[in-house]
N, C-alpha and C positions, 0 to 999 in steps of 0.2 A: 544475391540476395543472401544475404543470411538466412540459417534456417527461425521465421517464424513463430515457430513452437517453441524451441530450443529460448529465445530469448523472451515470450511470456513465461515460459518455464523460470527462466533468469532473475528477469525483474520479479518474483514472488519470493523469490527468495532472498532477494533483498526485499521485499519492502517484511517480511519474518522477520529478516536479525532487525528491524525497528523497531516493530514490535515488538520484540524481545526485550533492545535497550526501555523501551518505555514503561515496560512490565518491573526492569529492575529500579524502575525510579520510584514507579508504586509502591510495590516492595520499604523501600524503603520512606514513604513518604505515610504507607502505612503500619510501620513501624515508631515513628511518629520522630524521622530522622528527615533530614532537609533532603528534601528532591532536588534533584542539577536544575530547577524550571526552565533554565533557557532553554537546556538541550532538551525538553521536551519539546518546547518551543517549536525548535527547530528542526523537532522528528516530524510533529502536527503542521509546523509550513510547509514540508515536504510534501509531506501525507497528499496531502489537502491545492497542493501544488502542481504534480508530478503522477498519479497515481487516479487523481480524478482530473485532472486537466487535460493527461493523454492516457493516459494505461489504460482507465474504464469506458474511452468514447469509443476507442480504435479497438476493445474488448466488444462494446455494442455493436458494432462493424458488423467484425466479424460472428456474433449469434444470430446477426438479421438473414446473414448469407445462410451463416446455420440451418437456418429454420423455413427458407427456402428450400435447398435439396432435400429436405431430410423432417417430415411435420412432426412426431414424435418429438422432438427438440425442443418445439414451440416453448412447455409451460418448463423445463429447465434454466430455459437464456429467458423470460417471463419474467422468471421468480430474479435468476440471476442479475437483469439489468435495475431491477427493485432494491435489490440488496444495492446495485450502485450509488441512484438516488439517495438510502439511508445510510449509507457509510459516508456519501459527500456531505449532507447535512450533519451524520451525527463527530464526524472529522472534524469538521466549521467550530462548530457549538464549544465542544474540546477547544480547538488552537483561542480561540474567542476569550475562554475562561484562563486556559496557558496565560495568553497574552493581556488580560487583566493584572495576572499576579505579577509578573515579570515588572512590570507598569507602576506597579505599587497600590493596588486595589485589593483588598482586601474579600480574597474569596474564601467559603466555606468546603471545608472536606470532602464534605457531597457535590460540591459542582465540579472535580476532576476528580476524584478516586474511584467511586462508584464510574460515570460514565465512559472515564477510560478502562477502566476492563471490562466494562462492555464494548466499547469500541474496538480493544482488541483479541477477544472472542468471537466479534461477528466481523473483522476482517479474517482471523485463521480461517477460521469456517471459511467462508467464502470460499478464499483459497482453496482449504482442503479440496472442497467441493468441486470445483473447473480441472485438479492439480485431478483430481481420479473420477469426472464424467464427460466435460467440458476437450480439455486439452488430447487427449485421445480424439473422440468425434470430430474435433478441426481436422486433425494431421491424415485423417479418412476426407473427412467434407469436403475441403478449402486447398484447391492448387498456386501455383504461382501468379495465373491472373486475376486470384482473388485478393491473395495480399497484394499483388499491385494495388489493382485498384482501390479496398480498403487502405492501403498508405497514403495511395493519393487524395481520398477521401479524406484522411485528417491534417492538423500541421504538423509536423515532425521536430518536435525537439529534443535537443541532447538533453540526456537525461545529469542531474545540475551536480549530485552525488554520485553517481555509480558510472557515471559516462565517460568520458575522453577530456571534454575541457569540464571541467571544477568550477562552482560560483563557492567564491571566497563565504556566501556569507555557511557554511557549511562546511567549512575550516577542523572547528571544533568539536561537529557531527559525527566526520571523518576518523580525524584521532581517537576517537569514542571508542567508533566502530571497529577497529585497527585494533585497540585494546582487549575487546571485547574478546576479537576472533580471536589476542593470543591464550587470553584467560583462557577460553570454551578448548584449544588443544593444547591447556599443558592442563587443565585438570579433566581432557577426554572430554568433555558434555557437546 
């Protein structure tokens, strides 16, 4: 079995890449330039169909086991589980607004930019808290048997964007990620 904490961390890195790409598009939008709405929609489709369907439910199961082992963790995991629900709600709302734009509906700027920035900030804060507080605790509190039980209780899906079997829906998004990574390396960012 691969290291579940390393996988958890790697998924956070992947999500951060997508949040960065979404932010680039929102910055274009803010400057009055045309963002790539289809790319934004692909990002949000992924965020609402992978993290919200597999990553966060798996975390919730890990949170429950951690809370069983250490009572002092309960308030933290309860707060993070609540954040999962809010991220899912806000992500779905943003995806709907972007889908409306891509499909020809007129959407006012406030329905995309402010919710998009709020979603990015909330998701980044969520990741930071998990990285700083939860992953070290999970590493200490959860063993191989816990992870086997968690994996058995959840539908395991291959990551359609960052996994081994890639979904064709995300081809343009993969190209954009590769371009973003090359640009970041070239500029030292």
